[in-house]
C-alpha positions in Angstrom: -21.1 9.6 27.8 -20.0 10.1 24.2 -21.8 7.8 21.8 -19.7 5.5 19.5 -20.5 5.6 15.8 -21.6 2.0 14.9 -20.1 2.5 11.4 -16.6 3.4 12.7 -14.0 0.9 11.6 -16.5 -0.8 9.3 -17.6 1.7 6.6 -15.9 4.9 8.0 -12.9 5.8 10.1 -12.5 8.4 12.9 -9.3 10.2 13.9 -9.8 8.9 17.5 -9.7 5.2 16.4 -6.6 5.8 14.2 -4.8 7.7 17.0 -5.4 4.7 19.3 -3.5 2.5 17.0 -0.3 4.1 18.3 -0.2 1.5 21.0 0.6 -1.2 18.4 3.5 0.7 16.8 6.1 -1.3 18.7 4.7 -4.5 17.3 5.4 -3.4 13.7 9.1 -2.4 13.6 10.4 -0.8 10.4 14.0 -0.4 11.2 16.7 -1.9 8.9 17.6 -5.5 9.5 14.3 -6.5 11.0 12.2 -6.3 7.9 12.1 -9.1 5.4 9.2 -8.3 3.2 8.1 -10.8 0.6 8.7 -9.8 -3.0 6.6 -10.9 -5.9 8.3 -14.3 -6.1 8.7 -17.0 -3.5 11.6 -15.4 -1.7 12.1 -12.6 0.8 14.3 -9.5 0.7 15.4 -7.0 3.3 14.6 -3.4 2.9 17.5 -1.2 2.0 17.0 0.7 5.2 17.1 4.5 5.5 17.6 7.0 2.7 21.0 6.8 1.0 23.2 9.6 -0.3 26.2 9.1 -2.6 29.5 9.0 -0.9 32.2 7.7 -3.3 33.0 5.2 -6.0 35.2 2.2 -5.5 36.2 -0.9 -7.5 33.4 -3.4 -8.1 33.5 -6.5 -5.9 31.6 -9.8 -6.3 28.2 -9.6 -4.7 27.8 -5.8 -5.1 24.4 -4.7 -6.4 24.8 -4.2 -10.2 22.1 -1.4 -10.0 24.7 0.7 -8.2 27.3 0.5 -10.9 29.1 3.8 -11.6 29.1 3.5 -15.4 30.8 6.8 -15.9 33.9 5.9 -13.8 33.9 2.4 -15.3 34.0 3.8 -18.8 36.7 6.4 -17.9 39.0 4.0 -16.1 38.3 0.7 -17.9 37.7 -1.0 -14.5 34.3 -1.8 -13.1 33.4 0.6 -10.3 30.3 0.7 -8.0 28.8 3.6 -6.1 29.0 3.7 -2.3 26.2 5.3 -0.4 26.0 6.7 3.2 22.9 6.1 5.3 20.9 9.2 6.3 19.7 9.6 9.8 16.2 10.0 8.8 14.4 8.1 6.0 11.3 9.4 4.3 8.4 7.0 4.6 5.6 7.9 2.2 2.1 6.6 2.0 0.0 6.5 -1.2 -3.6 5.9 -0.1 -6.3 5.1 -2.6 -9.8 6.4 -1.5 -11.5 6.0 -4.9 -15.1 4.8 -5.1 -14.1 1.1 -5.7 -12.3 1.1 -2.3 -15.7 1.7 -0.5 -16.7 -1.9 -0.8 -16.7 -5.1 1.3 -18.8 -8.1 1.9 -17.0 -9.1 5.1 -14.9 -7.2 7.7 -14.6 -3.6 6.7 -14.5 -1.5 3.6 -11.3 -1.7 1.6 -10.9 2.1 2.2 -11.1 1.5 6.0 -8.6 -1.3 5.9 -6.2 0.8 3.8 -6.4 3.7 6.2 -5.9 1.6 9.3 -2.9 -0.1 7.7 -1.4 3.2 6.8 -2.0 4.6 10.3 -0.3 1.6 11.9 2.7 1.9 9.7 2.8 5.7 10.2 2.9 5.3 14.0 5.7 2.8 13.5 7.6 5.2 11.3 7.2 7.9 14.0 8.5 5.5 16.7 11.7 5.0 14.7 12.2 8.7 14.0 11.5 8.5 10.2 10.0 11.4 8.4 6.4 10.8 7.3 4.8 12.0 4.1 1.6 11.0 2.2 -0.4 11.3 -0.9 -4.1 10.6 -0.3 -6.3 10.7 -3.4 -9.7 10.0 -5.0 -10.3 10.9 -8.6 -8.8 14.4 -9.2 -8.7 15.3 -5.5 -5.2 14.8 -4.0 -4.0 15.7 -0.5 -0.3 16.0 -0.4 1.7 15.9 2.9 5.4 16.7 2.7 7.6 14.4 4.8 8.4 15.6 8.3 9.2 14.0 11.5 7.4 13.5 14.8 4.0 12.8 16.3 2.5 16.0 14.8 3.2 14.6 11.3 1.2 11.4 12.1 -1.6 13.5 13.6 -1.7 15.7 10.5 -1.8 12.7 8.2 -4.6 11.1 10.2 -6.6 14.4 10.3 -6.3 15.2 6.6 -7.1 11.6 5.6 -10.2 11.5 7.8 -11.3 14.9 6.3 -10.9 13.8 2.7 -14.2 14.4 0.8 -14.2 10.7 -0.3 -15.6 9.8 3.1 -18.7 12.0 2.5 -19.6 10.3 -0.8 -23.3 9.6 -1.4 -23.7 5.9 -2.2 -27.0 6.7 -3.9 -25.3 8.8 -6.6 -23.5 7.3 -9.6 -19.8 7.4 -9.5 -18.8 10.9 -10.7 -15.1 10.5 -11.5 -12.5 8.1 -12.8 -9.8 6.6 -10.6 -7.0 8.5 -12.2 -4.4 6.1 -11.0 -1.9 7.4 -13.6 -2.2 11.0 -12.2 -1.8 9.8 -8.6 1.3 7.8 -9.5 2.8 10.7 -11.4 2.3 13.0 -8.4 3.9 10.3 -6.2 6.9 10.2 -8.5 7.4 13.9 -8.1 7.1 13.7 -4.3 9.2 10.6 -3.6 12.8 11.4 -2.8 15.4 8.7 -3.7 16.0 6.4 -0.8 12.4 6.6 0.5 10.3 3.7 1.8 7.0 3.9 0.0 3.8 2.1 0.9 1.1 2.0 -1.8 -2.3 1.0 -0.3 -4.9 0.1 -2.9 -6.7 -2.7 -4.8 -4.6 -1.6 -7.8 -7.4 -1.7 -10.3 -8.0 0.9 -12.9 -11.4 2.0 -14.3 -11.7 -1.1 -16.5 -11.0 -3.4 -13.6 -7.5 -4.3 -14.8 -4.3 -4.2 -12.7 -3.0 -0.7 -13.2 -2.7 0.9 -16.6 0.3 1.6 -18.9 1.1 5.1 -17.6 0.6 4.2 -13.9 2.8 1.1 -14.3 5.6 3.1 -16.0 5.6 5.7 -13.2 5.7 2.9 -10.6 8.6 1.2 -12.3 10.6 4.5 -12.3 9.8 5.0 -8.6 11.0 1.5 -7.7 14.4 2.1 -9.3 15.5 4.4 -6.4 13.2 3.5 -3.5 11.9 0.6 -1.4 8.3 0.0 -2.6 5.7 -2.0 -0.8 2.4 -2.7 -2.6 -0.3 -3.3 0.1 -3.0 -5.0 -1.9 -6.4 -4.7 -0.3 -9.0 -7.1 -1.5 -12.4 -8.5 -0.4 -13.1 -12.3 -0.3 -15.9 -11.8 -2.9 -13.3 -10.5 -5.3 -11.3 -13.7 -4.9 -14.2 -16.1 -5.5 -18.0 -16.2 -5.8 -20.1 -17.4 -2.9 -21.8 -20.8 -2.8 -24.1 -21.6 -5.7 -27.4 -19.6 -5.4 -29.1 -16.4 -6.3 -28.0 -13.2 -4.6 -29.2 -9.6 -4.7 -26.4 -7.1 -5.3 -26.6 -3.3 -5.4 -24.2 -0.3 -5.9 -26.7 2.0 -4.1 -28.3 3.0 -7.4 -29.2 -0.3 -9.2 -30.2 -3.7 -7.9 -29.3 -6.9 -9.7 -29.7 -10.6 -9.2 -26.5 -12.7 -9.4 -26.7 -16.4 -10.0 -23.6 -18.2 -8.9 -24.5 -21.8 -9.8 -22.8 -21.7 -13.2 -19.6 -23.7 -12.9 -17.9 -22.1 -15.9 -18.8 -18.6 -14.5 -17.3 -19.5 -11.1 -14.1 -20.8 -12.7 -13.7 -17.8 -14.9 -14.3 -15.4 -12.0 -11.8 -17.1 -9.8 -9.2 -17.3 -12.6 -9.5 -13.6 -13.3 -8.6 -12.7 -9.7 -5.8 -15.3 -9.8 -4.4 -13.8 -13.0 -4.5 -10.3 -11.5 -2.6 -11.6 -8.5 0.0 -13.2 -10.8 0.4 -10.0 -12.7 1.1 -8.1 -9.5 3.6 -10.7 -8.3 5.3 -10.7 -11.6 5.6 -6.9 -11.6 7.0 -6.9 -8.1 9.5 -9.7 -8.8 10.7 -7.9 -11.9 11.1 -4.5 -10.2 12.3 -5.8 -6.8 9.2 -4.5 -5.0 7.4 -6.1 -2.2 3.8 -7.4 -2.3 1.7 -7.5 0.9 -1.9 -8.8 0.5 -4.4 -7.8 3.1 -8.0 -9.2 3.1 -10.9 -7.1 4.4 -11.9 -9.8 6.9 -8.5 -10.4 8.3 -6.6 -8.9 11.3 -4.9 -5.8 9.8 -1.9 -5.8 12.2 -1.4 -9.5 11.8 -1.5 -9.2 8.0 1.1 -6.5 8.1 3.4 -8.4 10.5 3.1 -11.5 8.4 3.8 -9.7 5.1 6.8 -7.8 6.6 8.3 -10.9 8.1 7.9 -9.6 11.7 7.5 -12.0 14.6 4.0 -12.2 16.0 4.6 -13.5 19.6 3.0 -10.4 21.0 0.2 -10.3 18.5 -2.6 -8.1 19.8 -5.5 -9.6 17.8 -6.4 -6.1 16.6 -8.9 -6.4 13.8 -10.3 -4.0 11.2 -13.8 -4.3 12.5 -15.1 -5.2 16.0 
């Protein structure tokens, strides 16, 4: 009998466990009209659907999206015109998966890297079920694995296989972090890969090397990507990042150094909690301004349930699948 790795789905992932997630694909539909993902504000918006190709220009009508205005025709004719697009048969669905050192952390549930990979696999199987083309950019530091969009089960298996083989999973926790996050480089590469009309899922904690929410270059790349695509920010976080534990003294370690953390200071607790809240507000504001969708997933929560809730999908057939057993 084959032995089960006790760390699987907690600190590591296996191709076998991600392949088994295929059985939940039907519970996470991505087809147009059934997705109402929450944006950065307090309202919901449907995805545009599959990729769009320009068809013709026509006179602007009340209610048309102003972002589709055909300014050249408008200037030439003196009458407001809007662009009309045709829906493609296949929509590219692209996953941007962060496997940087900071993602290999959790105090409850599973590592953020594990949750991000599981969420991406669930969404990838759903994309396969609905005949969308699947592409991906999996990165850590300077190492990027790029998978060009293609359709079918083989595309999902290739994505799973290459993600599980990424060198980030073989990191030595006893060695100091050897590279920066390079979020700007990873976002720049995504901008080159993403074809207009794509549905893009970014799975990360969205912190740069200084602990801030993205940086200037990464933010500008993301804004440009959002102009022509449906973008979903799947924000992976651990409960300890949202708030300190009960007052007391705790031993913490990064595998190299050990420190004592005292959490009884009320001012420290408030400052810590406010910092996370401010980062959340910054992400929500960015998503609201750029018409992107924000989907928070906690390391201790049910991954499938979090995706269903964030995408506005009914949960009557909820499977109770969790990130860790």
